[in-house]
FIKOL-496549 format. One record per residue (C-alpha): residue in one letter; chain; x, y, z. Coordinates in nm, 4 decimals. Each point is the difference from the previous one (the first is absolute). Last residue first. Layout:
N
+------+--------+----------+----------+----------+
! rodo ! lumvex !        x !        y !        z !
+------+--------+----------+----------+----------+
!    a !      A !        X !        Y !        Z !
...
+------+--------+----------+----------+----------+
END
This chain:
266
+------+--------+----------+----------+----------+
! rodo ! lumvex !        x !        y !        z !
+------+--------+----------+----------+----------+
!    x !      A !  14.0290 !  15.2617 !  22.3952 !
!    x !      A !  -0.2415 !   0.0891 !  -0.2790 !
!    x !      A !   0.0746 !  -0.1594 !  -0.3356 !
!    x !      A !  -0.0991 !   0.1725 !  -0.3231 !
!    x !      A !  -0.0292 !  -0.0826 !  -0.3683 !
!    x !      A !  -0.0536 !   0.2434 !  -0.2859 !
!    x !      A !  -0.1757 !   0.0399 !  -0.3349 !
!    x !      A !  -0.1518 !   0.2766 !  -0.2054 !
!    x !      A !  -0.2637 !  -0.0367 !  -0.2688 !
!    x !      A !  -0.0413 !   0.2668 !  -0.2665 !
!    x !      A !  -0.2430 !   0.2465 !  -0.1569 !
!    x !      A !  -0.3579 !  -0.1032 !   0.0840 !
!    x !      A !  -0.2434 !   0.2780 !  -0.0722 !
!    x !      A !  -0.1511 !   0.2570 !   0.2366 !
!    x !      A !  -0.3417 !   0.1250 !  -0.1123 !
!    x !      A !  -0.2053 !   0.0342 !   0.3181 !
!    x !      A !  -0.1405 !  -0.3487 !  -0.0488 !
!    x !      A !   0.3584 !  -0.1255 !  -0.0146 !
!    x !      A !   0.0908 !   0.1654 !   0.3287 !
!    x !      A !  -0.3007 !  -0.1450 !   0.1803 !
!    x !      A !   0.0485 !  -0.3394 !  -0.1675 !
!    x !      A !   0.3589 !  -0.0127 !   0.1367 !
!    x !      A !  -0.0728 !   0.1287 !   0.3507 !
!    x !      A !  -0.2015 !  -0.3062 !   0.1019 !
!    x !      A !   0.3130 !  -0.2218 !   0.0072 !
!    x !      A !  -0.1460 !  -0.3499 !  -0.0260 !
!    x !      A !   0.2218 !  -0.1027 !  -0.2921 !
!    x !      A !   0.3181 !   0.1100 !   0.1754 !
!    x !      A !   0.2010 !   0.2414 !  -0.2148 !
!    x !      A !   0.0636 !   0.2404 !   0.2871 !
!    x !      A !  -0.0165 !   0.3674 !  -0.0903 !
!    x !      A !   0.1802 !   0.2666 !  -0.1949 !
!    x !      A !  -0.1462 !   0.3260 !  -0.1323 !
!    x !      A !   0.1531 !   0.2056 !  -0.2772 !
!    x !      A !  -0.1094 !   0.3341 !  -0.1439 !
!    x !      A !   0.1184 !   0.1102 !  -0.3439 !
!    x !      A !   0.0516 !   0.3282 !  -0.1860 !
!    x !      A !  -0.0196 !   0.2386 !   0.2948 !
!    x !      A !  -0.0957 !   0.3633 !  -0.0606 !
!    x !      A !  -0.0078 !   0.0958 !   0.3682 !
!    x !      A !  -0.3275 !   0.1946 !  -0.0093 !
!    x !      A !  -0.2029 !  -0.1794 !  -0.2681 !
!    x !      A !   0.1391 !  -0.3536 !   0.0025 !
!    x !      A !   0.0864 !  -0.0335 !   0.3678 !
!    x !      A !  -0.2971 !   0.2018 !   0.1283 !
!    x !      A !  -0.2489 !  -0.2109 !  -0.1961 !
!    x !      A !   0.1700 !  -0.3152 !   0.1274 !
!    x !      A !  -0.0246 !   0.1181 !   0.3599 !
!    x !      A !  -0.3697 !   0.0892 !  -0.0125 !
!    x !      A !  -0.1242 !  -0.3184 !  -0.1667 !
!    x !      A !   0.2513 !  -0.2204 !   0.1830 !
!    x !      A !  -0.1284 !   0.1103 !   0.3399 !
!    x !      A !  -0.3598 !  -0.0563 !  -0.1029 !
!    x !      A !   0.0821 !  -0.3436 !  -0.1400 !
!    x !      A !   0.1785 !  -0.0984 !   0.3215 !
!    x !      A !  -0.2883 !   0.1161 !   0.2205 !
!    x !      A !  -0.2707 !  -0.1581 !  -0.2120 !
!    x !      A !  -0.2070 !  -0.0921 !   0.3097 !
!    x !      A !   0.0750 !  -0.3740 !  -0.0049 !
!    x !      A !   0.2298 !   0.0293 !   0.3037 !
!    x !      A !  -0.0352 !   0.3032 !   0.2266 !
!    x !      A !   0.0322 !  -0.1612 !   0.3443 !
!    x !      A !   0.3033 !  -0.1989 !  -0.1199 !
!    x !      A !   0.1825 !   0.3285 !  -0.0734 !
!    x !      A !   0.1150 !   0.0086 !  -0.3594 !
!    x !      A !   0.3725 !  -0.0030 !  -0.0775 !
!    x !      A !   0.2034 !   0.0568 !  -0.3182 !
!    x !      A !   0.3633 !  -0.0181 !   0.1067 !
!    x !      A !   0.1819 !   0.2048 !  -0.2636 !
!    x !      A !  -0.0949 !   0.1035 !  -0.3507 !
!    x !      A !   0.2773 !   0.0702 !  -0.2479 !
!    x !      A !   0.0022 !   0.2921 !  -0.2396 !
!    x !      A !   0.1975 !   0.0142 !  -0.3232 !
!    x !      A !   0.0765 !   0.3168 !  -0.1971 !
!    x !      A !   0.0545 !   0.2435 !   0.2869 !
!    x !      A !   0.3623 !   0.0399 !  -0.1202 !
!    x !      A !   0.1446 !  -0.0831 !   0.3425 !
!    x !      A !  -0.2184 !  -0.3076 !   0.0318 !
!    x !      A !  -0.3403 !   0.0421 !   0.1563 !
!    x !      A !  -0.1865 !  -0.0784 !   0.3191 !
!    x !      A !  -0.3548 !  -0.1187 !   0.0664 !
!    x !      A !  -0.0980 !  -0.1011 !   0.3513 !
!    x !      A !  -0.3115 !  -0.1754 !   0.1215 !
!    x !      A !  -0.2701 !   0.0428 !   0.2634 !
!    x !      A !  -0.3383 !  -0.1270 !   0.1060 !
!    x !      A !  -0.3030 !   0.0823 !   0.2143 !
!    x !      A !   0.1599 !   0.2682 !   0.2185 !
!    x !      A !  -0.2582 !   0.1533 !   0.2319 !
!    x !      A !  -0.0220 !   0.3790 !   0.0207 !
!    x !      A !  -0.3181 !   0.0189 !  -0.2064 !
!    x !      A !   0.0141 !  -0.3016 !  -0.2233 !
!    x !      A !   0.3582 !   0.0220 !  -0.1152 !
!    x !      A !   0.1985 !  -0.1468 !  -0.2893 !
!    x !      A !   0.3697 !   0.0622 !   0.0579 !
!    x !      A !   0.2919 !   0.0786 !  -0.2265 !
!    x !      A !   0.3752 !  -0.0111 !   0.0480 !
!    x !      A !   0.1453 !   0.2394 !  -0.2499 !
!    x !      A !   0.2625 !   0.0285 !  -0.2727 !
!    x !      A !   0.3660 !   0.0914 !  -0.0464 !
!    x !      A !  -0.0634 !   0.3475 !   0.1418 !
!    x !      A !   0.2939 !  -0.0212 !   0.2443 !
!    x !      A !  -0.2417 !   0.0059 !   0.2946 !
!    x !      A !  -0.1845 !  -0.2949 !  -0.1581 !
!    x !      A !   0.3246 !  -0.1960 !  -0.0219 !
!    x !      A !   0.0671 !   0.0870 !   0.3645 !
!    x !      A !  -0.3414 !  -0.1318 !   0.1007 !
!    x !      A !   0.0715 !  -0.3216 !  -0.1878 !
!    x !      A !   0.3310 !  -0.0343 !   0.1840 !
!    x !      A !  -0.1619 !   0.0485 !   0.3388 !
!    x !      A !  -0.2786 !  -0.2336 !  -0.1114 !
!    x !      A !   0.2493 !  -0.2816 !  -0.0454 !
!    x !      A !   0.1404 !   0.0401 !   0.3483 !
!    x !      A !  -0.3456 !  -0.0038 !   0.1594 !
!    x !      A !  -0.1095 !  -0.2948 !  -0.2148 !
!    x !      A !   0.2952 !  -0.2161 !   0.1044 !
!    x !      A !   0.0055 !   0.1012 !   0.3665 !
!    x !      A !  -0.3728 !  -0.0505 !   0.0589 !
!    x !      A !   0.0559 !  -0.1982 !   0.3194 !
!    x !      A !   0.1604 !  -0.2817 !  -0.1968 !
!    x !      A !  -0.2825 !  -0.2557 !  -0.0157 !
!    x !      A !   0.0450 !  -0.2456 !  -0.2855 !
!    x !      A !  -0.1972 !   0.0720 !  -0.3175 !
!    x !      A !  -0.3231 !  -0.1993 !  -0.0295 !
!    x !      A !  -0.0641 !   0.1542 !  -0.3435 !
!    x !      A !  -0.3639 !   0.1046 !   0.0189 !
!    x !      A !  -0.0684 !   0.0501 !   0.3711 !
!    x !      A !   0.3430 !   0.0899 !   0.1354 !
!    x !      A !   0.1207 !   0.2087 !  -0.2935 !
!    x !      A !  -0.3423 !   0.1693 !  -0.0255 !
!    x !      A !   0.0220 !   0.1102 !   0.3631 !
!    x !      A !   0.3552 !   0.1275 !  -0.0381 !
!    x !      A !  -0.1015 !   0.1932 !  -0.3109 !
!    x !      A !  -0.2981 !   0.1562 !   0.1782 !
!    x !      A !   0.2065 !   0.1083 !   0.2993 !
!    x !      A !   0.2641 !   0.1611 !  -0.2202 !
!    x !      A !  -0.2550 !   0.1766 !  -0.2213 !
!    x !      A !  -0.1819 !   0.1338 !   0.3051 !
!    x !      A !   0.3309 !   0.1305 !   0.1357 !
!    x !      A !   0.0666 !   0.1741 !  -0.3319 !
!    x !      A !  -0.3407 !   0.1669 !   0.0328 !
!    x !      A !   0.0754 !   0.1222 !   0.3528 !
!    x !      A !   0.3381 !   0.1369 !  -0.1067 !
!    x !      A !  -0.1720 !   0.1993 !  -0.2719 !
!    x !      A !   0.0369 !  -0.0243 !  -0.3791 !
!    x !      A !  -0.1409 !  -0.3117 !  -0.1631 !
!    x !      A !  -0.1005 !   0.0945 !  -0.3531 !
!    x !      A !  -0.3746 !   0.0163 !  -0.0639 !
!    x !      A !  -0.2909 !  -0.2273 !  -0.0902 !
!    x !      A !  -0.3443 !   0.0678 !   0.1473 !
!    x !      A !  -0.2341 !  -0.2966 !   0.0265 !
!    x !      A !  -0.3806 !   0.0081 !   0.0034 !
!    x !      A !  -0.0069 !   0.0130 !  -0.3807 !
!    x !      A !   0.1271 !  -0.3611 !  -0.0250 !
!    x !      A !   0.1281 !  -0.0424 !  -0.3545 !
!    x !      A !  -0.1244 !  -0.1485 !  -0.3268 !
!    x !      A !   0.2600 !   0.0629 !  -0.2714 !
!    x !      A !  -0.1467 !   0.1215 !  -0.3280 !
!    x !      A !   0.3272 !   0.0419 !  -0.1876 !
!    x !      A !   0.3463 !  -0.1291 !   0.0796 !
!    x !      A !   0.3012 !   0.2298 !   0.0309 !
!    x !      A !   0.2860 !  -0.0755 !  -0.2400 !
!    x !      A !   0.3132 !  -0.2143 !   0.0012 !
!    x !      A !  -0.0765 !  -0.2559 !   0.2708 !
!    x !      A !   0.2294 !  -0.2781 !   0.1143 !
!    x !      A !  -0.0108 !  -0.3339 !   0.1765 !
!    x !      A !   0.2974 !  -0.1695 !   0.1621 !
!    x !      A !  -0.0351 !  -0.3548 !   0.1251 !
!    x !      A !   0.1208 !  -0.1797 !   0.3078 !
!    x !      A !   0.1939 !  -0.2950 !   0.1340 !
!    x !      A !   0.1139 !  -0.0564 !   0.3554 !
!    x !      A !   0.0993 !  -0.3660 !  -0.0035 !
!    x !      A !   0.1001 !  -0.1630 !   0.3293 !
!    x !      A !   0.3500 !  -0.0842 !   0.1173 !
!    x !      A !   0.0592 !  -0.2902 !   0.2361 !
!    x !      A !   0.3023 !  -0.1632 !  -0.1614 !
!    x !      A !  -0.2159 !  -0.2407 !  -0.2040 !
!    x !      A !  -0.1829 !   0.3011 !  -0.1453 !
!    x !      A !   0.3300 !   0.1588 !  -0.0972 !
!    x !      A !   0.1242 !  -0.3137 !  -0.1705 !
!    x !      A !  -0.3269 !  -0.0287 !  -0.1945 !
!    x !      A !   0.0156 !   0.3588 !  -0.1260 !
!    x !      A !   0.0718 !  -0.0795 !  -0.3658 !
!    x !      A !  -0.0912 !   0.3024 !  -0.2107 !
!    x !      A !  -0.3047 !   0.2071 !   0.0854 !
!    x !      A !  -0.0008 !   0.2103 !  -0.3150 !
!    x !      A !   0.0210 !   0.3738 !  -0.0718 !
!    x !      A !   0.3781 !   0.0424 !   0.0484 !
!    x !      A !   0.0636 !   0.2693 !   0.2597 !
!    x !      A !   0.0646 !  -0.2281 !   0.2924 !
!    x !      A !  -0.0851 !   0.0133 !   0.3687 !
!    x !      A !   0.1711 !  -0.1499 !   0.2996 !
!    x !      A !  -0.1048 !   0.0592 !   0.3596 !
!    x !      A !   0.1676 !  -0.1161 !   0.3202 !
!    x !      A !  -0.1522 !   0.1076 !   0.3278 !
!    x !      A !   0.0621 !   0.1236 !   0.3537 !
!    x !      A !   0.2917 !   0.2097 !  -0.1194 !
!    x !      A !   0.3483 !   0.0836 !   0.1314 !
!    x !      A !   0.1432 !  -0.3526 !  -0.0210 !
!    x !      A !   0.2375 !   0.0803 !  -0.2856 !
!    x !      A !  -0.1671 !   0.2499 !  -0.2313 !
!    x !      A !   0.1906 !   0.0202 !  -0.3276 !
!    x !      A !   0.2484 !  -0.2856 !   0.0359 !
!    x !      A !  -0.2675 !  -0.2245 !   0.1468 !
!    x !      A !  -0.2429 !   0.0873 !  -0.2801 !
!    x !      A !   0.2579 !  -0.0773 !  -0.2674 !
!    x !      A !   0.0802 !  -0.3278 !   0.1752 !
!    x !      A !  -0.3689 !  -0.0893 !   0.0133 !
!    x !      A !  -0.0225 !   0.0666 !  -0.3739 !
!    x !      A !   0.3038 !  -0.2207 !  -0.0594 !
!    x !      A !  -0.1391 !  -0.2940 !   0.1959 !
!    x !      A !  -0.3503 !   0.0258 !  -0.1463 !
!    x !      A !   0.1045 !   0.0279 !  -0.3650 !
!    x !      A !   0.0530 !  -0.3736 !  -0.0639 !
!    x !      A !  -0.3068 !  -0.0472 !  -0.2178 !
!    x !      A !  -0.0880 !   0.3309 !  -0.1654 !
!    x !      A !  -0.1429 !   0.3168 !   0.1463 !
!    x !      A !  -0.1439 !   0.2748 !  -0.2236 !
!    x !      A !   0.2355 !   0.2597 !  -0.1412 !
!    x !      A !   0.1036 !   0.3530 !   0.0972 !
!    x !      A !   0.0210 !  -0.0668 !   0.3712 !
!    x !      A !  -0.1596 !   0.2201 !   0.2654 !
!    x !      A !   0.1451 !  -0.0414 !   0.3488 !
!    x !      A !  -0.1916 !   0.1184 !   0.3039 !
!    x !      A !  -0.0517 !   0.2732 !   0.2556 !
!    x !      A !  -0.2870 !   0.2223 !  -0.1137 !
!    x !      A !  -0.2106 !  -0.2936 !  -0.1100 !
!    x !      A !  -0.0073 !  -0.1513 !   0.3475 !
!    x !      A !  -0.0235 !   0.3267 !   0.1955 !
!    x !      A !   0.1165 !  -0.1211 !   0.3432 !
!    x !      A !   0.3210 !   0.2068 !  -0.0283 !
!    x !      A !  -0.1852 !   0.3335 !  -0.0352 !
!    x !      A !   0.2523 !   0.2825 !   0.0380 !
!    x !      A !   0.2679 !  -0.2107 !  -0.1689 !
!    x !      A !  -0.1998 !  -0.0417 !  -0.3234 !
!    x !      A !   0.2354 !  -0.2027 !  -0.2158 !
!    x !      A !  -0.0371 !  -0.1420 !  -0.3515 !
!    x !      A !   0.2761 !  -0.2189 !  -0.1411 !
!    x !      A !  -0.0213 !  -0.0190 !  -0.3793 !
!    x !      A !   0.0906 !  -0.3000 !  -0.2114 !
!    x !      A !   0.1965 !  -0.1420 !  -0.2914 !
!    x !      A !   0.3175 !   0.2090 !  -0.0162 !
!    x !      A !  -0.0681 !   0.2027 !   0.3123 !
!    x !      A !  -0.1975 !   0.3186 !   0.0667 !
!    x !      A !  -0.0443 !   0.1189 !   0.3567 !
!    x !      A !  -0.3279 !   0.1752 !   0.0738 !
!    x !      A !  -0.0349 !   0.2213 !   0.3051 !
!    x !      A !  -0.2670 !   0.1142 !   0.2424 !
!    x !      A !  -0.3307 !   0.1806 !   0.0148 !
!    x !      A !   0.0220 !   0.2164 !  -0.3107 !
!    x !      A !   0.1784 !  -0.2400 !  -0.2314 !
!    x !      A !  -0.2109 !  -0.2898 !   0.1253 !
!    x !      A !  -0.3200 !   0.1958 !  -0.0517 !
!    x !      A !   0.0323 !   0.0766 !  -0.3700 !
!    x !      A !   0.1814 !  -0.3365 !  -0.0311 !
!    x !      A !  -0.3318 !  -0.1757 !   0.0553 !
!    x !      A !  -0.1047 !   0.1560 !  -0.3321 !
!    x !      A !   0.2682 !  -0.1976 !  -0.1833 !
!    x !      A !  -0.0732 !  -0.3180 !   0.1935 !
!    x !      A !  -0.3677 !   0.0030 !  -0.0915 !
!    x !      A !   0.0694 !   0.1218 !  -0.3554 !
!    x !      A !   0.2346 !  -0.2927 !  -0.0693 !
!    x !      A !   0.2975 !   0.1354 !  -0.1950 !
!    x !      A !   0.2138 !   0.0607 !   0.3064 !
!    x !      A !   0.2361 !   0.2986 !  -0.0048 !
!    x !      A !   0.3716 !   0.0203 !  -0.0791 !
!    x !      A !   0.1357 !   0.3065 !   0.1750 !
+------+--------+----------+----------+----------+
END
């Protein structure tokens, strides 16, 4: 299979291949996650090049042929590392959903962590339930995601739990006692060369307590020393006010590539 060149899209395919299906076409890929139809970036079309004037009609036709009216959204991404001309899409009610990929190729030194936290892989049903509830809470507070009764996160965590069961990585939690302060996943390609972080979340009650840094400190050390990974990738929104970016950069992650998409929610 032809694979994307953008590291964000390429590492996304780790999960798309496991959770659903990828159809390769001449100038685009159709990504499907039938078990989780409200997963925006699990059911979308990824084009090889950035949009140009006049693309809207054809891209909508490609989406219609692929998904019909089965989804509550329309999402288009592209592998080329530039925004292109999205004016038609904005006029048609789409909104930009741009991000950046950062990478790390060796563990940092002298990281200041929170010694009150214990970091370990999520293992029990009760711990997975805490992860689910925390992710739903963060989605509502930080990202204003629409209410869906937890369907999206519940379905996604089923797949993440299966990846962990297949030894493709772990979902990790930072605990103070039995209370979950934060969580994130890290899963690897089939060669264990590249790892991709998933859904970094800190409970609102534990903000500004170095939860994310403490998680990264333990997980990164495990990835490089135990797994033998060569590169770790984390993707996040490219918005200027995104507080995650300086946290990752202070830890040692470096900018690698932008990634671009537009979405319209029906």
